[in-house]
N, C-alpha and C positions, 0 to 999 in steps of 0.2 A: 467225094462223089464226082466222077468224070464229068467234065463240062458244066459243074455248078458255077453259078457267080452269084455274088451278094453286093448288097449296095445299103447305104444307112444316109440318113441327111435330117437336119434339125434347122429349124428357123423360128427364132424368138422375135419376130415382127408382130406388132399387135393387130396390122390390118391382114384379114385372113387371105384376101386375094394374094397380098405380095409376098406372105407367107407360104401358101401353096407352090405360088410360081417357083419361089425361091428351094424349096425340097425337092420339085420336081426337076428344075435344072441341075441341081446338084446330085439328083440318081441318074439324069442322062449322061453326065460326064463321068460315072463310074460302072455302067453296064454297055457291053457291047452285043447282048443278044436280050432279046425280050422277055420281061419278067412274066413268070408265072403264079406268081404268090406274092401278096402284098400285104403289109400289117400297116395300118396309119393310127397314132396315138395325138389328140386333139386335148390341150386342155380346155377347164370350164369357160375362159374368156372366148373361145371359140365356138361352142356347144349350139349357139341359134345358127352358126352358118355351118354346122356339120355336112349338111346335104351336098352344098355348094362345094365343100374341099374334096367330098368324096367323089361326085361328078368329074371336078376338074383333075384329079388325080387319077380316077380311071382313064379319062380321054388321053391323058398325057403318057399313060404307062401302056394302054391298051391291055391290062390287067383285069380279067374277071374275077379270080379269087382273091378278092379285097375284103379284109375285115377290119374292124378297129372299133373303138370306144374313145369316150373321155375319161380323163386322170386328173386327179387333183394335184400330181406332179408328173413332169414327163421325161422320160430318160432318151436319148439321143448320142448316138456315140458316145464317146467319155463324160458324158455331162448328165446331171439331174437338174431339172429346170422347176423349183420348188417356187409356188406361187405366182408366178409370170406366166405372159402367154406365149404359148409353143406348139408347135407340130411335129411330131417325130414322122419320118417314113422309111420304111426297111421293104427292101423288095428283094426277092431271089429268082433265079433262073435254075430249075430243077428240072432237066430233060428226062431223066429215068423216073420220076415221079408224077403220081396222078393227083390234083391238087381239086377236093371237092368242097366248096362254099356252102354255105345255108344258114337262113335266118330260124332260129326256132323258136317256139312260142308256147307259153304254158296254157292248157284249157281246164279250167278249173271245175269239178263236177261234184255232184252230190255225194258220191262215192270215191272221190278222189281225186285225181285227175291226170292228164296225159300230157305228153309233150309231143307237138305237132311241127311241120316244116321239115322231117327228113326228107332227102333227095332219094329217089331210086337206088342210086349208086351205092348206097350205105346199108342198103337191106341185106347183102350177102356177108358173111363173114369176114373181117378185116384180116387181110394178112399179117402175117409176123413182120415184126418191123416197122408197121404204119403208126401213126401219130395222130394226135387228135387236140387242137387246140380251141379253147373256148373263151369268150370273152361273153360276161353274162351282167344284166342289171340285177341287183341284188333286191330291188325293192318288186320287181316281177316275176322273178324266174329262180325255180328251186335247183341250185345249182348242186348243193349236197344230193339230192334224191337224184338228179342225172346221173351224178358221178357214182353214185351207189350201184345203180342200174347198170352202166358200162361196165364197174368193176365186175360184175357177175357175167354180163353178156358177151363182153370183149376183154376179155381175161388177159392181163400180161400188156395191153396195149396202153402207153402213157398219156395222159393227158395232162397239159399244162396251159395256163394261163391265169385270168384273173377276175373277179368282180371290179365292172367298172364304178369309177368314184369322182368325187367332184360335185356332183349333185346332192343336194341333203334331203331330198323328197321326191316321190315317186314321178316321173316323166321330166325328172331335170338331166338325168344321164342320157347320152346319147351313144348308141350302137351304129356302126358303119358296116355296111352289107353291100358291097357291089359299088354302085353309086347311089345308095339308098342311106337315109339316116332315119334310125327309128328309136323310139324312148322305152320299148319293151323288150322283154325277152333275151335272146342270147345268139350273138353273132360265132360262127364256129367253122371251123376248116377241119374236113379230114386229109390227111395226106396217105394215101394208098402206096403201100410199096415196100421196098428195103432202103429205109429214109437215111439210117445210119447216125439218126440222132440220138446224141446223148442228153440225160438232163442231170440236173443237180436243184436239190432241195438244200437250202440253208437255213434250219432253223432258229438258230441263235443262241443255242443252249448248251451247257455242256452239264453232264450228270453230276451227282454227288451222293456219296453213301454207297451203301450194297444195293444190290437187286434184290427184290422180294416178289414172291408168289403173292397173289390175292388169295386169301382162303374165307373171306365173307364180303361178300358188296351185294349192292340192290342200285339197278339202274346206274346212276351217275356217282353214287356215294360208296366208298371205301370204308369198311368198319373193323376189317381185320386185315392183317401184313404177316404173314409167314405163323399165325395162328395168335398172333399178339394184338392188342388196339392198333390200329394204322397211326394215331396221332403219337401212342407211346414209342413206335418206332421212328417216326420224324425227330422226335424231341431226341434219342438218342445219338441221331446224327447230328442234329444240330449241336450239341454240347461238344462235339468233338473239331467242330469247324472254327477256324479263324474268324475273327471278328467281322473281316470284309464281307466274309462270305454269310455269314449269321444275318448279316443286315440285308443282302441279298435275300435271302430267304423271307425274311420280315415283309420285302417290298415288293417281292413277284415270285413266289413259289410256282413251279411247275411240274406235273408229274409226266413222262414217257411212258408210253406202255409200247411194249415189242411187238411189232406188226407181225413176223414171222417167227413162231415159237421152234420152228424145227432148227436150230443151229447149237452148233457146241458153245460158240459163247457170244455176248452181245456187244457189239461197238456203237459208237454215238451215233451212227446215221441208221439203225436198225429201230430206232424208237419213235411213234408220233407223239408230239410234244403237245401238250393242251395246258391251259389255266387251271390252277385252282381257284373254286369258287368261294371255298368259306373251309371253317372248321367247326364241331362241334364238340366244344372240351369236355361237356357231361356225358357224350357218348363215345368219345373218343376217334370220332370219324372223320374223314376229309371227302368233301365234294369237288368233283373236278367236271371240266366242260366236254366229258365224254361217256359213253356208256361203257362199262368195264362188268367182266364177270370172274367169277372164281377159277382159279387156274392160269389166268394171264400173269404175265411179267411185267412188273413196272420197275421203275427208277425215278426219284426225284430228281429234277434238273434245276437250274438257275439261269439267268439271263442278265447281261449288262452289254454295256459297248464293246469291252475289250475280248467278252466271250464271243459275241457276233461276229467279232472283228475276225477273231482267230479261227473261227469254225469256217466263215467263208473263203479266208486264204488257204486254208487247208486243203478244201476241197477244191478248190481252183489248181491248187499246186499238185495235188494229185491227179486231176486230168491234164494238165499241162505235161507232166511227166508219162504220160501213155503214149508208148513208142506208135502204138497202132490207131492213134487220132490226134489229127490237126483240126483245130476248129476254123472254119471260113466266115462265121457268120453266127450271132445269137441273137436271143430274146429275151428280155430280162423284167419279170414281174416283181416287183419287192413291194413290201408294205406301207400304206400311209404314215405306219409307226417307227419306220426305218428314217433314212434322210438323216436330217440336223435335227430331229427329234429325238434321234439316239446317238447317233455320232458327234462329236466336237467339228469334224472336218466335213465340207459338202461334199457332194459327187461320190460318195463312199463307196457304194456298191459296182457304179459304174467304172469306178477307176481301180477297183479290184480287179474285176474282169481285163482292163485294156491291160492293168501291169502283168498279170499273169499268162494273158493268153496273147497280148499283142493288141495293136489296133484294130481288132476285128469290125466289120460293120455291125452296131448294136442298136437295139431300141427296146422300148418299154413303156410302164408306167407305174404308179405306184397304187396299188389296188386295196380295195374295201375287202380282201380275203385273196390270197394266192393258191393257186391250184399247182398240184406236183404230186411227184409218186412218192411214196416212201416204201421200199421193199418193194412188191409186185402190185401194189393197190395205190390208188389215186385218193387225195384228200384235198380239202379246203383247209388251209393254215392261217395262221395269223401271225404276225411278227416275222415273216420269212420272205428268204430271196428263192424264188423260184426261175430257173433258166431253162431254156432249151437250145443247145449249142448243135449246129449243122457242122457234118464234116466237109472241109474244105475241097 
C-alpha cells in the first residue's frame, strides 16, 4: 500500500516503565511518519500497570487508534515470550485507511442482551476491503455472539484477533483502549477502506479418510454419516490407518465441517475444525463441539506438532509465492495450547513467519480463543494460529 510503514518492538524488562520506554524508543527508530494504528500486548506481570503503559505509549506515539490486551505469552518480532514479563508494541502508518477504535461492552438484559459502544462511524455499511480487529475478555464479553452478528450484518468482512488471556478469573485480564485500561468488554478497531490485508488461519489439523454427508444429527451429535452409524464409519477409517495415526485419533480426534458447500472439491483450508467431545458406543453417535445439521459435509481430522508445523508452513509458503502480495507487517494470534506446549522448539509460529516472509514487523499474543475467517465466515478457534498480514 503506497506510503505504508510498519514497526514492531519487544521488551522483556521486568520494570514496566523501563519496558515501555524501551519499546517506544525502538518504534521511534523505525518509523519516519506518525503512526495511525497501534497494538500493544502485555504479559500478566504488567497487568496492574496497564493504564500507565497505555498512557505512556499513546503520549509517545500520538496514536489515538490504539488497542491491546494481556496475554499468557507475548509475541514480538520473531520471538514468543512464554511465562516471563514482556511488552510488545506494533505500529503502522496507513495513510489511505481510516482507523476507528472502540471499547465495546455487553449489557445483559432479561430478554438477552446488547453490545454497546459502537462509534457513529461504524453505523454505515462497511466497504469491501475493510478489516475488523477484536480483542475480547472471555469472562465478560460474548465473542461468539458478536462474530455471528457481524457475519450476517457485514458479510465478507474478515475479523481477526483473540480472547485476552493470562487472567484466571473475571477482572484479571486487561484490555487497552487508547490511554485507558479496562477489565471488561472488548477493545476493537475497524479499518475502513481497501486495506489489502491478507488473512491466514492455520488450524493445525489434517484430514483422514473420506468426506461424509451427515444424514442424521441433532444439535451437536452426529448419528449417521452416509446412511450408516457415525461410529461405524469412523471405525472403518481407523482400521485402515497406520499405528501412529490410530494413536492420534485415540488421543485427539477432531471433525471438520465444510464452511461453503458450493465447491467441486474440498481442500484442507475449507473445513472449520472442532473437537470431538465424546462417543456413544450404544447409539453409534459422535458428539462434536459444533452445531451440525443433515446435509453438511464433514471429514475427520487429526492434530499433532508435525501436522501443525506442516500446515502453517504450507500456508505461509503459498502466501510467499503470491506475486501480487508482499507482506509489510503482521499480527499473529496463536493459541495458549501451541508454543512449547505443542512444539518441541520455542518461538515456533513467530519463527515460521520470519523464515517464510522475512523479518517483517510482527506482534501478537497467545489467546484463549483465536479469531479468524474460514471461507467467508469468521469464527472463534482453538489450537489455531490466526494472522493478519498487511501489504508493504
